[in-house]
Steps between C-alpha positions, in 0.01 A plus 500: 500500500534173690510478876730249665374231733653370822683817594712781362662480157773729366365523145162614630660770716746627239241517220282723714794723590573533127139606443510759780848647431561423129750780437709454813838326475498128576852409386807721463833378363748772411339696216216249461172591665202264479165629619246286683289500182793365295606258774149352499472485119847355443443231765176408323697452179755273669223305674316447170822375337563250781146365481515478121814287536300248702567602861237350730362604839789538753771403251839648587667797326870551577639855519869488400562873511709772653317781679287660229135589427455165324540320832189654654313495166570127468380438854185711440430308179526170688264625771248614237492158331501306831849372424784474752801734466827337608820687577829389342836594644681670210835389644420134440684301234363227273463211744332720759261651247406160357433368850285798603286520186448125491419485871256791463331339195541832319306531172631848414819697561536878467871581467733789426679480166840496670411150626423367150807278464451351846131436437576338165729249674224412748195482272520131412514413872165665581253360242196623695578861407269594212587865450814711545444876516816695413546843662723721287781651707739577215685167492437371150183404308208290617577130436270314262378271779372792711233770461572871557356615831408841359285341229310314770466810719361695203229240433159665482262315723207541733540438871673162539376242748618139506283193457459463877354769723751732663534415864676579820613138469707588190868446571813709488806276520844609606801271488739529790838341560376398843728342758541154349502349153400650169277810466142448610187673371311670783129506415315808622124541453455855376248570775745390768791695350291817470391470863856429617663789312241776440312521829708787641400732215169339406339369823186414304677194355482332842124466445322269262443685169129416504461666840657834402391551137785316327771657283265782391474625858870440564611715207229758570662549841821617329456874485806568285786327325765350724864593525764359267674197646847383399611138545878544493540124534405246230132439426595132455521473882207522738628816668483698175197330340274505805568867575443590133158334529431717806599822319261420215216390727521841670448662154863605494769434242795263485828674412780273379861582414623441142850412621553127551770538760431688820602861445445711808524827304230382258287400799528831683452701179181302430360552851548874461367521141193279550420621852504142623302451820601145595801284419578132548857383562679191630689600813854627517581380147298803388500711815878536531562625144209744536640633827853525357370706205303732729800543730727577204267766357265625772225720366536386138164320489157621607352194671214682672236295316634173641277408795587133539781253432417132549757222513471125520716198427837586657643691796441876515731629773408763753797720407393521136142583597614782727731630229216517246280682751772762549454596137121475501352497852138524383467146366423162655712190456337156521716190531256219423575153631327296231565247228330378185308243703451698822383863502464678833748314720604833647621847419716780629387862457762773516454876490707797609566483873420129532755236598464157342741212497625302205304172454257606777131494405156542650323168467220510242137494611454138388856385571635273771835343587490124547749267667614177336253303712207719391464738797450873454802692630411728789622859486814551706563128548820496295385189317574468131234407248396527138284792394162411348219715365131418473212687343531523123763254381580328168330180390838325496779419259402400146518124447691447826271366776793380713667842526160666532422283803835592657453877456125547535413353837201488733554617858210510744254444218629799299704487178837672499783559256837418659784556252778424751621826656612469862453771762465581870220715644581786738278593790355793303389268220771591252690219334872465440557323171768233521496375141401186316546168670614352171821572310327718242707805402332838448724718285362838396144371540567192285465161665773253409489131582859388579474149357418643157824699495694208645384271223601756237846527653542122516437480126838668450779254437724661763248472786468183706244636749353833609290662768338842464414733789383856549698749707395844615548772238434872546359553153313180420406372844683174430779415256539155345826331595605160364735265681642253246697180514714489187612193314857403578752726333256768387546862605211724602383710204244735655409694183471179301269332752283810531466512121417128502211554744376803308481284189256267675306719744382857531794733567380597849542136607872499423737512801659832591803313636633145494716335766695177443524231770659152502166327565134593554484207746144390443341266753436136415144587395631759255389801704720801556538724804390837360548681831860385519584611147321831544712570808810395306413736214441791736832439680694461176354814344552703817862384501 
């Protein structure tokens, strides 16, 4: 078996776990159970198929999938062959998909059959894609231009290794909506990502593999299989995908829900049935429905196995945390202040008897808060600054040196990732998160760039101009509100405009409400006063 160079590599770790615990569960999805032996073998088959189709060292493989075993199998296959797995938001429509796959230089796409018609409409716009692997999910037959995923997974092959040596330098790439512009591919070296995410459970990864015996010694240190972990949020986002990688690297299993819409009863039933030990959610969008179900039927579910719930990506309020602990006081709740390009900005740990505030975090070990003029904010000073994290950070954004330079900065001779979150630092070192300095909207963990929605609205014949803002929302963190200037004589047709946007963008980007005004009143340079229109929207909705 090969040994990776230049640091830790996920394929090397997972193959050794499969050898040590071959009969243990690796992936669980409803009635489907895939052992570590099968997980390893099936990923070899997919990897061999990708290489046979001409994929070269560090070529990109797009995962256009709902939560399912094939997501982690596809990622494992890419790691084995030294290819780069790339997430794809399954809510995207044709233009967004074409942009992402072209920008990523994808040579292969693994997709669920329910996306077949959408993929077919995009294929001629992404000529670099050489192979389409169709995952049967009961929505019609495999198209003639694609290959069945199961045939590839069943391929008999020896251990698969790509043309280039496996390395800690091999990339995992995750596309994020970011705060400005189109989605950007965040490039993580596997070694850096493993160090940033797995150190709490596997402290050995903070050392150089050559100094501690490499992946053989790492896996030998695992005395037993790990607990099942359940990403309740989509694997297509960093919160779900990165924690799934952690569960597997601890020799545990990844449990996914067959339902494609969040069903709190399915979730709680699965935790009880599978004896889930850790769960990943996205703030109150998940926490509130869970709490409501537990309050409605206290005692229905045995959650005693659940030791940890981790959240990232959107607000998780103190009241919801305390409510969950009333039902299960023996677990820990971690609210991680992180993003796809910045892991370890801060975190909030809550347990029974502890008081923690909403949006209040302990600054990460390698994190600082920096003023606009480059000074480090002193604790208790009251100054505002942007939060930055050093240590293990991404290489940058794929094919975007300008945005990379703006986000990945050098301060005092040390490289930091500074995605744009503003905060103050209290005297005790905790930070109070103030939000993004930009106009980016975070709705249910999804980042939405207002200008994209505005342009979609302005394509409607009834709309002269539009501005889109986010306002506070109990369920989603922020709700998208559009203020529109209609053409003379036209009446506001809210359902029609929402449907118009949904026909051009992912549904979550569509406004929840629309407000009509006589004029957007842009400045002479074409800019709009977002703060003014946000205040207007809040006042109008409150009225």
